[in-house]
C-alpha positions in Angstrom: -24.9 -34.4 21.1 -27.6 -34.6 18.4 -31.0 -33.2 17.7 -34.2 -34.5 16.2 -34.6 -33.6 12.5 -37.9 -32.5 10.9 -38.4 -34.0 7.5 -41.7 -32.2 6.8 -41.8 -28.9 4.9 -43.8 -25.8 5.5 -45.2 -24.0 8.6 -47.4 -25.9 11.0 -50.1 -24.4 13.1 -47.7 -24.3 16.0 -45.2 -22.4 14.0 -47.8 -19.8 12.9 -48.9 -19.4 16.6 -45.2 -18.7 17.6 -44.8 -16.2 14.8 -48.1 -14.5 15.7 -47.1 -14.4 19.4 -43.8 -12.8 18.4 -45.5 -10.1 16.4 -47.9 -9.3 19.2 -44.9 -8.8 21.5 -43.1 -6.7 18.9 -46.0 -4.4 18.2 -46.9 -4.2 21.9 -43.4 -2.9 22.6 -43.5 -0.5 19.6 -46.9 0.8 20.8 -45.6 1.4 24.3 -42.5 3.2 23.0 -44.6 5.3 20.5 -46.9 6.4 23.4 -43.9 7.6 25.4 -42.4 9.5 22.4 -42.3 13.2 22.3 -43.4 14.9 19.0 -40.1 16.7 18.5 -37.4 16.4 15.8 -34.7 15.4 18.3 -36.9 12.6 19.7 -38.1 11.3 16.3 -34.7 11.3 14.6 -32.3 10.7 17.6 -34.6 9.2 20.3 -34.0 12.3 22.4 -30.3 11.2 23.0 -31.6 8.8 25.6 -30.2 5.4 24.5 -27.9 3.4 26.7 -25.0 1.4 25.4 -26.8 -2.0 25.3 -29.6 -0.5 23.2 -27.1 1.3 20.9 -25.1 -1.9 20.3 -28.1 -4.1 19.8 -29.7 -1.6 17.4 -26.5 -1.3 15.3 -26.2 -5.1 15.1 -29.9 -5.6 14.2 -29.8 -2.9 11.6 -26.8 -4.4 9.9 -28.0 -8.1 10.1 -30.8 -7.9 7.7 -31.8 -9.0 4.3 -28.3 -9.2 2.8 -27.3 -11.7 5.5 -30.4 -13.9 5.6 -30.7 -14.1 1.9 -27.4 -12.9 0.4 -24.8 -14.0 2.9 -26.2 -17.4 3.5 -26.6 -17.8 -0.3 -22.9 -16.8 -0.7 -21.9 -19.4 1.9 -23.8 -22.0 -0.1 -22.0 -21.2 -3.3 -18.6 -19.9 -2.3 -18.1 -20.9 1.4 -16.5 -18.5 3.9 -15.2 -16.1 1.3 -17.6 -13.4 2.3 -16.6 -13.7 5.9 -14.1 -10.9 5.2 -17.0 -8.4 5.4 -18.3 -9.9 8.7 -14.8 -9.9 10.3 -14.9 -6.1 9.8 -15.9 -5.8 13.4 -12.6 -4.0 13.8 -14.2 -1.1 11.8 -16.7 -0.6 14.7 -13.7 -0.2 17.0 -12.5 2.6 14.7 -15.9 4.2 15.0 -15.8 3.8 18.8 -12.3 5.1 19.4 -11.5 7.4 16.4 -14.7 9.0 15.0 -17.2 9.1 17.9 -15.4 11.9 19.9 -15.6 14.2 16.8 -19.3 13.2 16.1 -20.3 13.8 19.8 -18.5 17.2 20.0 -20.3 18.3 16.8 -23.8 17.6 18.2 -25.1 16.7 14.7 -28.3 14.9 13.6 -26.7 13.5 10.4 -23.3 12.6 8.8 -23.8 15.2 6.1 -24.4 17.8 8.8 -20.9 16.9 10.2 -19.4 17.6 6.8 -21.1 21.0 6.7 -19.4 21.9 10.0 -16.1 20.5 8.8 -16.2 21.8 5.2 -19.3 23.6 3.7 -23.1 23.4 3.2 -22.4 22.2 -0.4 -20.6 19.1 1.0 -23.5 18.4 3.2 -26.0 18.4 0.3 -23.9 16.4 -2.0 -23.4 13.7 0.6 -27.1 13.6 1.4 -27.9 13.1 -2.2 -25.3 10.3 -2.5 -26.6 8.6 0.6 -30.2 8.8 -0.4 -29.4 7.4 -3.9 -27.3 4.6 -2.4 -30.0 3.6 0.1 -32.6 3.3 -2.6 -30.6 1.0 -4.8 -29.2 -1.0 -2.0 -30.8 -1.2 1.4 -34.4 -0.4 0.7 -34.8 -2.5 -2.5 -32.7 -5.3 -1.2 -34.7 -5.5 2.1 -37.9 -5.7 0.2 -36.6 -8.2 -2.3 -35.3 -10.5 0.5 -38.6 -10.5 2.3 -40.2 -11.8 -0.9 -37.5 -14.5 -1.2 -38.2 -15.7 2.4 -42.0 -15.9 1.8 -41.5 -17.6 -1.6 -39.5 -20.4 0.1 -41.6 -20.9 3.3 -45.0 -20.3 1.7 -44.6 -21.2 -2.0 -48.3 -21.8 -2.6 -49.5 -18.4 -1.2 -51.5 -16.4 -3.7 -53.6 -13.3 -3.4 -55.3 -11.2 -6.1 -52.9 -12.6 -8.8 -49.8 -11.9 -6.7 -47.5 -14.8 -5.8 -45.8 -15.4 -2.4 -42.8 -13.3 -3.4 -44.7 -10.1 -3.9 -47.1 -10.7 -1.0 -44.1 -11.1 1.3 -42.4 -8.0 -0.1 -45.4 -5.9 0.5 -46.2 -7.3 3.9 -42.7 -6.6 5.2 -43.0 -3.0 3.9 -46.3 -2.3 5.5 -45.5 -3.8 8.9 -42.1 -2.2 9.1 -43.2 1.1 7.7 -46.1 1.4 10.1 -44.1 1.5 13.4 -41.2 3.3 11.8 -43.3 6.2 10.6 -45.2 6.5 13.9 -42.4 6.0 16.4 -39.2 7.2 14.7 -35.8 6.3 16.0 -36.9 5.5 19.5 -39.3 2.8 18.2 -36.7 1.5 15.8 -34.0 1.2 18.5 -36.1 -0.6 21.1 -37.8 -3.0 18.7 -34.4 -3.8 17.2 -33.1 -4.8 20.7 -35.9 -7.4 21.0 -35.2 -8.5 17.4 -31.5 -9.0 18.1 -32.2 -11.6 20.8 -34.7 -13.5 18.6 -32.4 -13.3 15.6 -29.3 -14.6 17.4 -31.1 -17.4 19.2 -33.1 -18.5 16.1 -30.1 -18.4 13.8 -27.9 -20.3 16.2 -30.6 -23.1 16.2 -30.3 -23.3 12.4 -26.5 -23.9 12.7 -27.0 -26.5 15.5 -29.8 -28.5 14.0 -28.1 -28.2 10.6 -24.8 -29.7 11.9 -26.7 -32.4 13.6 -28.5 -33.3 10.4 -25.3 -33.3 8.5 -23.8 -35.5 11.3 -26.3 -38.2 10.5 -25.2 -38.5 6.9 -23.2 -41.6 5.9 -24.3 -43.4 9.0 -23.0 -40.8 11.4 -24.1 -40.5 15.1 -25.7 -37.0 14.5 -23.3 -35.2 16.8 -22.2 -31.7 16.1 -18.5 -32.8 15.9 -19.5 -35.4 13.2 -21.5 -32.8 11.4 -18.5 -30.4 11.3 -16.3 -33.3 10.1 -18.7 -34.0 7.2 -18.9 -30.3 6.4 -15.2 -30.0 6.1 -15.1 -33.2 3.9 -17.6 -31.7 1.4 -16.4 -28.1 1.5 -12.7 -28.9 1.3 -12.8 -31.6 -1.4 -9.5 -31.3 -3.3 -10.6 -33.9 -5.9 -13.5 -31.8 -7.0 -11.5 -28.5 -6.7 -13.6 -27.2 -3.7 -11.9 -24.9 -1.2 -14.9 -23.4 0.6 -13.2 -23.0 4.1 -10.5 -20.7 2.8 -11.0 -16.9 3.1 -8.5 -16.1 0.4 -9.0 -16.7 -3.3 -6.1 -16.8 -5.9 -5.5 -14.0 -8.3 -5.8 -16.4 -11.2 -8.4 -19.2 -11.5 -6.8 -22.6 -12.0 -5.9 -23.1 -15.7 -6.4 -19.5 -16.7 -3.6 -17.7 -18.5 -2.8 -14.0 -18.3 -4.1 -11.8 -21.1 -5.3 -8.3 -21.9 -8.8 -9.4 -22.7 -11.6 -9.6 -20.1 -13.0 -12.9 -19.2 -16.8 -13.0 -19.1 -19.1 -15.8 -17.9 -22.7 -15.8 -19.1 -25.8 -17.8 -18.2 -28.1 -19.7 -20.5 -30.0 -16.4 -21.3 -26.8 -14.7 -22.4 -26.7 -12.4 -19.4 -23.4 -11.7 -17.7 -23.0 -13.5 -14.4 -19.4 -12.9 -13.5 -16.7 -10.8 -15.1 -13.1 -10.0 -14.5 -10.5 -7.8 -16.2 -7.1 -9.5 -16.7 -3.9 -7.6 -16.8 -0.7 -8.7 -18.5 1.4 -8.1 -15.4 -0.3 -11.1 -13.8 -2.6 -8.8 -11.7 -5.5 -11.1 -12.6 -8.6 -12.0 -10.8 -10.9 -14.8 -10.0 -14.2 -14.3 -8.2 -13.3 -12.1 -5.2 -9.5 -12.4 -5.5 -7.4 -11.9 -2.4 -6.1 -8.5 -3.5 -9.6 -7.2 -4.0 -10.7 -8.4 -0.5 -7.5 -7.0 1.0 -7.9 -3.5 -0.4 -11.5 -3.0 -1.5 -13.3 -4.7 1.4 -11.9 -2.3 4.0 -13.0 0.7 2.0 -16.6 -0.6 2.1 -16.2 -1.6 5.8 -14.9 1.7 7.0 -17.4 3.7 5.1 -20.3 1.6 6.3 -19.4 1.4 10.0 -17.8 4.8 10.5 -19.5 7.2 8.2 -22.9 5.8 7.1 -25.9 7.5 8.5 -27.7 4.2 8.7 -25.3 2.9 11.3 -23.9 6.0 13.0 -27.4 7.4 13.7 -27.7 4.8 16.5 -24.5 6.0 18.2 -25.6 9.6 17.8 -28.7 8.7 19.8 -26.7 7.6 22.8 -26.9 9.4 26.2 -23.2 10.2 26.2 -19.9 9.6 24.5 -19.3 6.7 26.9 -22.6 5.0 25.8 -21.9 5.7 22.2 -18.4 4.1 22.4 -19.5 1.2 24.5 -22.5 0.6 22.3 -20.1 0.5 19.3 -17.8 -1.9 21.1 -20.8 -4.2 22.0 -21.9 -4.2 18.4 -18.4 -5.3 17.4 -18.7 -8.2 19.7 -22.0 -9.2 18.2 -20.6 -8.7 14.7 -18.4 -11.7 15.1 -21.5 -14.0 15.1 -22.7 -13.9 11.4 -19.9 -16.1 10.2 -21.3 -18.9 12.3 -25.0 -18.2 12.2 -25.4 -17.2 8.5 -22.4 -18.3 6.4 -22.0 -21.7 8.0 -25.7 -22.6 7.6 -25.4 -21.7 3.9 -22.4 -24.1 3.7 -24.3 -26.8 5.7 -27.2 -26.4 3.2 -24.9 -27.1 0.3 -23.4 -30.1 2.1 -26.8 -31.6 2.9 -27.8 -31.1 -0.8 -24.6 -32.7 -1.8 -25.5 -35.8 0.3 -28.9 -35.9 -1.3 -31.1 -34.5 1.5 -34.8 -34.3 0.7 -36.1 -30.9 -0.3 -32.7 -29.4 -1.1 -31.9 -31.0 -4.5 -33.0 -27.9 -6.4 -29.9 -26.1 -5.0 -27.2 -28.0 -6.9 -26.3 -29.0 -10.4 -23.6 -31.4 -11.6 -21.1 -30.6 -14.3 -18.5 -33.2 -15.4 -19.1 -35.2 -12.2 -18.6 -32.2 -9.9 -21.6 -30.9 -7.9 -22.0 -27.1 -7.7 -24.5 -24.8 -6.0 -26.8 -22.9 -8.3 -26.4 -19.2 -7.4 -30.0 -18.1 -8.1 -31.4 -21.0 -6.0 -28.9 -20.5 -3.2 -30.4 -17.2 -2.3 -33.1 -19.2 -0.4 -30.5 -21.4 1.4 -31.2 -20.1 4.9 -35.0 -20.2 4.5 -34.7 -23.8 3.0 -32.7 -24.8 6.1 -35.5 -23.4 8.3 -38.1 -25.2 6.3 -36.4 -28.6 5.9 -34.3 -29.1 9.0 -36.0 -27.6 12.0 -38.8 -29.2 14.0 -42.2 -27.6 14.4 -42.3 -24.9 17.0 -38.6 -24.3 16.7 -39.2 -23.5 13.1 -41.7 -20.8 14.2 -39.0 -19.1 16.4 -36.5 -19.0 13.6 -39.1 -17.7 11.1 -39.8 -14.9 13.6 -36.0 -14.3 13.7 -35.9 -14.2 9.9 -38.7 -11.6 9.7 -37.1 -9.7 12.6 -33.9 -9.2 10.7 -35.7 -8.1 7.5 -37.9 -5.7 9.4 -35.1 -4.2 11.5 -32.9 -3.7 8.5 -35.7 -1.9 6.7 -36.8 0.1 9.7 -33.3 1.4 10.2 -32.9 2.6 6.6 -36.4 4.1 6.5 -35.5 6.2 9.5 -32.1 7.1 8.1 -33.6 8.2 4.8 -36.3 10.3 6.6 -33.6 12.0 8.8 -31.4 12.8 5.8 -34.2 14.2 3.7 -35.8 16.2 6.5 -32.8 17.6 8.2 -30.4 18.1 5.2 -32.9 19.2 2.6 -36.3 20.2 3.8 -35.2 22.1 6.9 -32.5 24.0 4.9 -35.2 25.4 2.5 -37.9 25.8 5.1 -36.0 27.1 8.2 -38.9 28.4 10.2 -41.0 25.2 10.3 -42.3 23.7 13.6 -41.0 20.5 15.2 -44.3 18.7 14.5 -44.0 19.6 10.8 -40.5 18.2 10.6 -41.8 14.9 12.1 -44.5 14.7 9.5 -42.1 15.5 6.6 -39.9 12.6 7.9 -42.9 10.3 7.8 -43.7 11.4 4.2 -40.1 10.8 3.2 -40.2 7.3 4.6 -43.3 6.5 2.5 -41.6 7.9 -0.6 -38.5 5.6 -0.1 -40.8 2.6 0.2 -42.4 3.3 -3.2 -39.1 4.0 -5.0 -37.6 0.8 -3.5 -40.4 -1.3 -4.9 -39.8 0.1 -8.4 -36.1 -1.0 -8.1 -36.8 -4.7 -7.3 -36.8 -5.9 -11.0 -33.2 -4.7 -11.3 -32.1 -6.8 -8.3 -34.0 -9.8 -9.7 -31.7 -9.7 -12.7 -28.6 -10.1 -10.6 -26.7 -13.3 -10.0 -26.4 -13.0 -6.3 -27.9 -10.6 -3.8 -24.8 -10.2 -1.7 -22.6 -9.7 -4.7 -25.1 -7.0 -6.0 -25.0 -5.2 -2.6 -21.2 -5.3 -2.3 -20.7 -4.0 -5.9 -23.0 -1.0 -5.5 -21.6 -0.1 -2.1 -18.1 -0.5 -3.7 -19.0 2.3 -6.1 -20.5 4.7 -3.7 -18.3 4.3 -0.6 -14.9 5.6 -1.8 -15.7 9.3 -2.1 -17.6 9.4 1.2 -14.8 7.6 3.1 -12.2 9.9 1.5 -13.8 13.1 2.8 -14.4 11.8 6.3 -11.0 10.1 6.7 -8.9 12.9 5.3 -11.2 15.5 6.9 -10.7 14.2 10.4 -7.0 13.3 10.1 -5.7 16.2 8.0 -6.7 19.7 9.0 -5.3 21.2 5.8 -8.1 19.6 3.7 -10.6 22.3 2.7 -14.2 22.6 1.4 -13.1 22.8 -2.3 -11.0 19.6 -2.0 -13.9 17.8 -0.3 -16.3 18.9 -3.1 -13.9 17.7 -5.8 -13.6 14.3 -4.2 -17.4 14.0 -3.7 -18.4 15.2 -7.2 -15.8 13.2 -9.1 -16.4 10.0 -7.0 -20.1 10.3 -7.3 -19.9 10.7 -11.1 -17.7 7.7 -11.4 -20.1 5.6 -9.2 -23.2 6.7 -11.2 -21.4 5.9 -14.5 -20.6 2.4 -13.5 -24.0 1.8 -11.9 -25.7 3.0 -15.1 -23.5 0.7 -17.2 -24.1 -2.3 -15.0 -27.9 -1.7 -14.9 -28.0 -1.5 -18.7 -26.0 -4.7 -19.0 -28.4 -6.4 -16.6 -31.4 -5.3 -18.7 -29.8 -6.9 -21.8 -27.9 -4.0 -23.4 -24.8 -5.2 -25.2 -21.8 -3.0 -25.6 -19.4 -3.2 -28.6 -16.4 -5.3 -27.7 -13.4 -3.0 -27.0 -15.5 0.1 -26.6 -15.0 2.4 -23.6 -18.4 1.4 -22.0 -17.5 -2.3 -22.6 -14.2 -1.9 -20.8 -15.8 -0.2 -17.9 -18.4 -2.9 -17.7 -15.8 -5.6 -17.6 -13.5 -4.1 -15.0 -13.9 -6.2 -11.8 -16.0 -4.2 -9.4 -13.5 -4.4 -6.5 -10.7 -3.0 -8.7 -13.0 -0.2 -9.9 -13.8 0.7 -6.3 -10.1 0.9 -5.5 -9.6 3.0 -8.6 -12.3 5.5 -7.5 -10.7 5.7 -4.0 -7.3 6.6 -5.5 -8.8 9.2 -7.8 -10.9 10.8 -4.9 -7.9 10.9 -2.5 -5.7 12.5 -5.3 -8.4 15.0 -6.2 -9.0 16.1 -2.6 -5.4 16.6 -1.8 -4.5 18.3 -5.0 -7.5 20.8 -4.9 -7.0 21.5 -1.2 -3.4 22.4 -1.6 -4.1 24.4 -4.8 -6.6 26.6 -2.8 -6.6 28.5 0.5 -6.3 26.6 3.8 -9.5 26.4 5.9 -10.1 28.7 8.8 -8.8 26.5 11.7 -10.8 28.4 14.3 -14.1 27.3 12.5 -13.2 23.6 12.6 -12.1 23.6 16.3 -12.6 20.1 17.7 -13.5 18.5 14.3 -10.0 17.3 13.4 -7.1 15.8 15.3 -5.0 18.9 14.5 -7.6 21.3 15.8 -8.7 19.5 19.0 -7.7 21.3 22.2 -6.1 19.6 25.2 -9.3 20.2 27.2 -11.4 18.4 24.6 -9.0 15.5 24.6 -9.2 15.3 28.3 -13.1 15.2 28.2 -12.9 12.4 25.7 -10.3 10.5 27.8 -12.5 10.6 30.8 -15.3 8.8 28.9 -13.6 5.4 28.8 -11.9 3.0 31.2 -9.5 0.0 31.0 -12.6 -2.3 30.6 -13.3 -0.7 27.2 -9.7 -1.2 26.2 -9.6 -4.8 27.3 -12.8 -5.8 25.5 -11.6 -4.1 22.3 -8.3 -6.0 22.5 -10.2 -9.3 23.0 -12.3 -8.6 19.9 -9.2 -8.0 17.8 -7.7 -11.3 19.1 -11.0 -13.1 18.1 -10.8 -11.6 14.6 -7.2 -12.7 14.3 -8.1 -16.2 15.4 -10.9 -16.5 12.8 -8.6 -15.3 10.0 -6.0 -17.9 11.0 -8.5 -20.7 11.2 -10.0 -20.0 7.8 -6.7 -19.4 6.0 -5.8 -22.7 4.3 
């Protein structure tokens, strides 16, 4: 089976008509939802707890599959192969949300994750987590989403220029305006329903990129253009032992080939002298290459569990469900969808590299050759997915996929805008202005959304200085996630943990995260630290090891302080931990699921296991 390949670049009139038609449909749906919305805080921030499982699952998936996947994940596939699939195979974390955390969240009847911490611990824990979350959203999701929109426009419409702005900035600003408009007006209800539409377009369009890309690769070296031949050629390029390429292996060695153990950090720099990769090497052979297996084994789950089980950005969709049954099934459905990115984002990035390796037109800027070995250029690879859309797809189909691209960017931003608005309004503003009307809360939420947009724009130059978008995102999340995961995980499983212990973990963890982020930002902007100094050492510790270090410190601090101070009042945390949940509450939760939910969850785990086995070489 093979497909016709488009050799022309750019968007045709047909493509533009398809994209325009999609946006008319999208904003038509948004307008209809906005007109049905009630001007109340519960409706604006939680869609009035009216979402069914299909909407919940689709919304979770669309919110997650955003800029970091279209730009960063596909770019990572182009440079490093399936290595980043670890983060996508974290669909099991959504099962933890569904089966472990959701019963506690539903019983607490909260708007936000920080509000849950207030019930479990104290108001101070709520405010600290809200502050951490807002800061993390600004430097990750908001800015990254805006940046990715600019990258897509730069690749697809490179000649676009308006009032001195190039296509990158035009794209960034357009994505903000279009997304911010319906998010501010419609709130969570508009976000969830538009994300459901965007999910279908995204999956269909991205699958077409994989199919047409494999067919194009199958034509190389006189092939028949079949998908099987394309996959064969992909394996030949990405698993080339002679050139030292092992892109179909999930696990990376602790030591790069030919590197000896030492106490000194190994630092790679680009032509401008800026650090691109760094790793701290230990004498006991606990050394690292780029994303070594020990970092993926211990650090990646920390980020995954934090993101899927405790992050407002994701959990808010489940909180908007009609019932615990819909929240659980929505999370399980999202776990099913979460298995797709490996094949619709990472694989297209690898196909892009393979096509460039074979000399395909329009893709030569992606690779460089060193000592006879062809390698992908990290900065250029961030546009790999958009390049595939531009170079491989035929007219018309290209328009559908561009619509999917923009859908993902917009859904990702819409979700974080609404999450930021919810956190600021419910966890800060309402606490200081307790007698405000429902309508005023809604307007404050809209103002908070606008503020996040402006701050995110100001952070874009920092991201532009990074080597890879996905690496930037994972490193920052690796700094912020340990203290948050610590207080939720220990808070739910260990009733003896108290408010003072939680505050110790949050404050210490947040301080360590800000310290490393500040050092990394300074290094990106060109600040050089004296070799051997404390700041130099912190800057050169591999980010995954630093994340695990923060986690260990936070867990230690929370346990030590909790046991050094008085136990919490167990009556006040009734139903919020396993140890304080009554038999009646357990029975209510038990009645909310059936054998079908269990079976689907088991099948998902089997699929994850199969993927790990296939990509372990």
